[in-house]
Steps between C-alpha positions, in 0.01 A plus 500: 500500500646836409568780737215718623451775752587394855364766731154427633291708743415183697873458574588866544871536579589145400762421237453205260778317695288524819196343341429126509564297181161548340563232241568237775190603684299494171616155393479354855139614519409327173676182617220440757198286435290758687580767245451266203174370636365850531564565130371158389177561696444828317257315274456804264878506443539122454188456293590780263843351433348156446242650258776683308699178453232238452285717266799571285667156469617578150738756649663232721468171319846379395664821621787574733374710792679685781318587825663804672475480882322164491436457870331162553503457120125527460527696167765267373269205564216671315730551201614129511147381513413725206754309290827696535803309370704622796458750783781666699367597843740770624479559877771683701372405844501172688146436373678350192547173701126489567426563132718203410299279738174614347630439146601150591181434694290605203690300241655811339865474590596415145326802360565755770860588596532703816794745503584631845648829371418860450376538149777758440752212538319245278670387182325261252625327184233683304231757562145407602175551306295630791565684824243465781517665840305652783726800557231732619515683830269734687439807279647277223866592542574433866758232574674592167449150362395653165863594442599133513223426254645746251853365554368156416335640190824653375721204580289191467195558277506440124426809284126513458445261787193536723492650844225397750403773602621739228334819615375675819321827579554686827203709608498801728179655627429756773305391809318652801525292810486692822499188719829380348667842529394536857623151586849582380492824701396305804781249463752787514315663789653263749826688462335822623492349854674736736518261788556139403639328810651839582648551151403774253449342154412820321848551351413205267149614410589653162724202417213265571256690288748509215559127530134391507415722205807372308358144503257368236163376630421161349142380507175503318389843372129548522394609147284779639805669648640575149419853397616502136592264219849353506802609295694209346870421430569225254782241535582308179724224622594408142675828440563699813848545652622453857549875530138560402374273778746625765392871464182621353252786545121502468355836405151519650197722453168435683170687463298524817120481525425577864631682809726256682843435634762325290701292742732324253546278196391144466705267281416166330585314179370284225703251299457327158596151390537508116363162411474418128174314562352727778636805682465475874501789747580544868350795685571624848267794478278600801185362324662168400521183714751551779859372456805483731617816331200698628536861409751756632428846633758780521378760747574872476641660814203737502170462312436709192165675493316475168164606361269453200679578175839530660798349315782331691829464322835355604752222472577164653872430464615143570865441580634145577662481839748266675224312686362338187227763493438853381501851631179645367505883500147637474445871429147632429346848459142618481523706178201708605620604844875462468512282823768232487550171674785246483667201665759235436390141561756220525414151389719212615497123453384435857367816662162661451188575695157360494194694604408362839187693579162340500342839427339508156607773264191699408409584140617840381248762415500438128390129526137593525518665157608183323454129567815421290836491671825634374786264410293253301630582151670191350874520418469292185253443211294192576589494872148585624346231276756242616429578864119478459536168310707351781256622760207344312694176464575486871135567591382219274318740263 
């Protein structure tokens, strides 16, 4: 993985040498059956990958396939069962030993070769026909596994070979959620205690507020809390460069329809599997079935007041950091009032916050004017039809 910015607000004052080896933490985490089970039991995730392979067997039959970050090898096994001539399951963590056991136990050891290596170190006698991987993190890019996917493309995929997935769209939409905002404020409020066992904690009050608001909030976003349609940023895995995925900027513009408070930006993604027989789509949008990726909210340090007809403009700048995550610099301005709001949120491979409150976020004022929620526009042609067809099939219609 190439160099990236090392200074993160969550580790203010720390040098890269003082930080733990994030790659070791990352791979050790994925070496546990608990972590793998959590992903396997995300039935939306596992089902979509199986659909993508089994409904496009022409793309795999007789082909050489490489699975980047194979984990237990589940995707490799799908490819083998779809008729692949050979599958290389590349897994850098100790989970590679478990993948070998599963391959043998399912009669696939002659078709699936498990390579206990980083994909950056893999060398093959010839390039493969298909790359398959689940390199997707929260807000799409967290964990920086997509970089390894692109490295594999450049070094190991034949020209014109297929990538599963081959494209993703990152969505960013403004939200109003006073309960969530107040919860983060309350977490930091502990450090305003002036007499904690005789100790004054207030010297750390500002630090605590900065820390809590620098962390992404991972959890389901209630669709009614979105207050404008999302802005999208496209990732074409067939053509994009490492530099384009390590640093990128989303220019945003939102038109408001009601008086409310803009508390931050919600992020989610959709991905496409380019089957020659049938394209398959994965959505992590607020209105879609819930996945282990949930959605991600980046709070502003102070809410931005907006009203009907107001236009909010700004940027979301993503910069890869040393913790296999991103520093997300958010800067917004209400173009009608000139009021600005900003914050920097730091994503990491193993640190984020869930919303703990049982308090329900109430609908913002504009909801009564429309029964339709924001954030429901499909990322791809045919995506809505595919989703409705799968829903009908599952309901027995």
